[in-house]
C-alpha positions in Angstrom: 1.2 -0.6 10.8 -1.0 2.0 9.2 -1.5 5.3 10.9 -4.7 7.2 10.2 -4.9 11.0 10.0 -8.5 11.0 11.2 -7.1 9.6 14.5 -4.9 12.7 14.8 -1.7 10.8 13.8 0.7 12.7 11.6 4.2 11.7 10.5 7.1 12.7 12.7 9.2 15.3 10.9 12.9 15.5 11.9 14.9 15.7 8.7 16.4 19.1 7.9 18.0 20.2 4.6 17.7 22.6 1.6 13.9 22.9 2.0 11.5 24.9 4.2 10.9 23.4 7.6 11.4 19.7 8.4 10.2 16.6 6.7 9.5 13.0 7.5 11.2 9.8 6.5 10.0 8.3 3.3 6.3 7.1 3.6 3.8 5.1 1.7 0.5 7.0 1.8 -3.1 6.6 0.4 -5.2 9.5 -0.7 -9.1 9.7 -0.5 -9.3 8.6 -4.2 -7.6 5.3 -3.3 -4.3 6.2 -5.0 -1.0 5.2 -3.3 2.0 7.4 -3.2 5.6 7.1 -2.0 7.0 10.4 -0.7 7.4 12.7 2.4 5.3 14.8 4.7 6.5 18.3 5.6 5.8 19.9 9.0 3.9 22.8 7.3 1.2 20.3 6.4 2.0 19.3 2.8 2.5 15.9 1.2 4.9 15.4 -1.7 5.5 12.3 -3.8 8.9 10.9 -4.7 8.9 13.1 -7.9 8.7 16.2 -5.7 5.1 17.1 -6.7 2.7 18.2 -4.1 -0.4 16.0 -3.5 -3.4 18.3 -3.2 -6.1 15.8 -2.2 -6.7 14.6 1.4 -4.6 11.8 2.7 -6.3 8.9 4.6 -3.5 6.9 6.0 0.3 6.4 5.9 3.0 3.9 6.9 6.7 4.5 7.1 8.6 2.6 4.4 11.0 1.3 7.1 8.0 -0.2 8.9 7.2 -2.4 5.9 10.6 -4.1 6.2 10.0 -4.5 10.0 6.9 -6.6 9.5 7.0 -10.3 10.3 7.4 -11.6 6.8 9.5 -13.9 4.7 11.6 -11.8 2.4 13.8 -12.4 -0.6 15.3 -8.9 -1.2 14.7 -7.3 -4.5 17.9 -7.8 -6.6 19.0 -8.3 -10.1 17.5 -11.9 -10.1 13.9 -10.5 -10.1 12.3 -9.0 -13.2 9.7 -6.2 -12.9 6.8 -5.7 -13.1 5.8 -7.2 -9.8 2.3 -8.6 -9.1 0.3 -10.1 -6.2 -0.3 -13.9 -6.2 -3.8 -14.9 -7.3 -4.6 -17.7 -4.8 -3.9 -16.3 -1.3 -3.2 -12.7 -2.3 -0.3 -12.4 0.2 2.6 -13.2 -2.1 4.5 -10.7 -4.3 5.9 -12.3 -7.5 8.0 -11.0 -10.2 7.1 -11.2 -14.0 8.6 -14.7 -14.1 6.5 -15.9 -11.1 9.5 -16.0 -8.7 8.5 -15.3 -5.1 9.9 -12.0 -3.8 8.0 -11.7 -0.5 5.3 -13.6 1.4 3.2 -11.8 4.0 1.8 -13.8 6.9 -1.9 -12.9 6.1 -3.9 -11.1 3.5 -4.4 -7.6 4.8 -3.6 -5.7 1.7 0.1 -5.4 2.4 1.1 -7.5 -0.6 -0.7 -5.2 -3.0 0.8 -2.1 -1.4 4.3 -3.5 -1.4 3.8 -4.5 -5.1 2.8 -0.9 -5.9 5.9 0.3 -4.0 8.2 -1.9 -6.0 6.6 -1.0 -9.4 6.9 2.8 -8.8 
């Protein structure tokens, strides 16, 4: 589930490579402006999106991408049979559908996860 920086929670950084310090696994995170990003956190305190640009505004919360897959959901994996762009279902707001209306994933309740997952797939 979501982890909040105001609670003192920061991503665990263990990956080493051709960069300074260590970095986290891939994350989905939200900034104070309400924008969502996919990227990594570095142990020197910086957030970078998946295009390797630093995010300069404050971050509110984050979730590990692997944790999204671990949620108790019914999933049809993204494959060639689905056509982007993806959208959230209008009635219950817990289904992610492709452009043809095919169900990609169904979350157990409406807690915003469908919208976040949809944004993740469309990036």
